[in-house]
C-alpha positions in Angstrom: 64.3 52.6 87.9 65.0 48.9 88.2 63.9 46.7 90.9 67.4 45.8 92.3 69.1 47.9 94.9 72.8 48.2 95.1 73.5 48.3 98.7 77.2 49.0 99.2 79.5 52.2 99.2 81.7 52.6 96.1 85.5 52.4 96.6 85.5 56.2 96.7 83.2 56.2 99.7 80.1 57.4 97.7 76.8 55.6 97.7 75.4 53.9 94.6 73.3 56.0 92.1 70.3 54.0 93.0 70.6 54.9 96.8 71.4 58.6 95.8 68.0 58.5 94.1 66.3 57.4 97.2 68.1 60.1 99.2 67.0 62.8 96.7 63.5 61.5 96.6 63.1 61.5 100.4 64.3 65.1 100.4 61.9 66.1 97.7 59.0 64.5 99.3 59.8 66.1 102.7 59.8 69.5 100.8 56.7 68.9 99.0 54.6 67.0 101.5 56.5 67.6 104.7 57.0 63.8 105.1 58.1 60.7 103.3 56.7 57.3 103.6 57.8 54.0 102.1 54.8 54.1 99.8 55.4 57.5 98.6 59.0 56.8 97.9 58.2 53.7 96.0 55.5 55.4 94.0 58.0 58.3 93.0 60.7 55.9 91.9 58.4 53.5 90.3 59.4 50.5 92.3 57.3 48.1 94.5 57.2 48.9 98.3 59.4 45.8 99.3 62.2 47.2 97.1 61.9 50.7 98.5 61.9 49.0 102.0 65.3 47.3 101.3 66.8 50.5 100.1 65.6 52.4 103.1 66.9 49.7 105.4 70.4 50.0 103.7 70.3 53.7 104.1 69.4 53.3 107.7 72.2 50.9 108.2 74.8 53.4 106.9 73.5 56.3 108.9 71.8 58.4 106.2 68.2 57.8 107.1 66.0 57.3 110.1 62.9 55.1 109.8 60.7 53.5 112.4 58.7 50.5 111.2 55.5 51.7 109.5 56.5 55.2 110.2 57.8 58.3 108.3 61.3 58.3 106.6 63.6 61.1 107.4 67.2 62.0 106.4 70.0 62.2 109.0 72.2 65.4 108.8 74.7 63.3 106.6 71.6 62.2 104.5 70.6 65.8 104.0 74.1 66.7 102.9 74.2 63.9 100.2 70.6 65.0 99.1 71.9 68.6 98.6 75.1 67.3 96.7 73.0 65.2 94.3 70.5 68.0 93.8 73.5 70.4 93.1 74.9 67.9 90.4 71.5 67.7 88.7 71.0 71.4 88.7 74.4 72.0 87.0 73.6 69.4 84.4 70.2 70.9 83.9 71.6 74.4 83.4 74.4 73.1 81.0 71.8 71.5 79.0 69.4 74.5 78.9 72.0 77.3 78.5 75.0 75.9 76.6 73.1 73.3 74.4 69.7 75.0 74.2 67.9 71.8 75.0 64.1 72.2 76.0 63.1 72.3 79.7 61.4 69.0 79.6 64.3 67.2 77.7 66.9 68.9 79.9 65.1 67.7 83.1 64.8 64.2 81.8 68.4 64.1 80.6 69.9 65.7 83.6 68.6 62.8 85.8 70.1 60.3 83.4 73.3 62.1 83.1 73.5 62.5 86.8 73.4 58.7 87.2 76.1 58.3 84.5 78.4 60.7 86.1 78.2 58.7 89.3 78.7 55.5 87.5 82.0 56.8 85.9 83.7 57.9 89.2 
């Protein structure tokens, strides 16, 4: 992950791959820990807390996230929907790499994340 956050919607109405990663990470943290905080999100994405804060504020502005200052981060219904879509794309890519190309589980997981971002960039 880089330190910059692309904040706008794309021409087709989707959010940037970076913001998709934030939404997916929030959903994952909520599932694993039952909550997500800026510091947890930043650590998961290997960015600094101020960078994560900018992204979360952007997601709040477009109605995908709810965040009270110094509080927990939560997804709106639309944010949950996007998190599921992103995870589904990732799962399909992972299965393709494992079942069709016979890639190892560790490599498939790493590559599915990278390919997921590339598929969004090529829309």
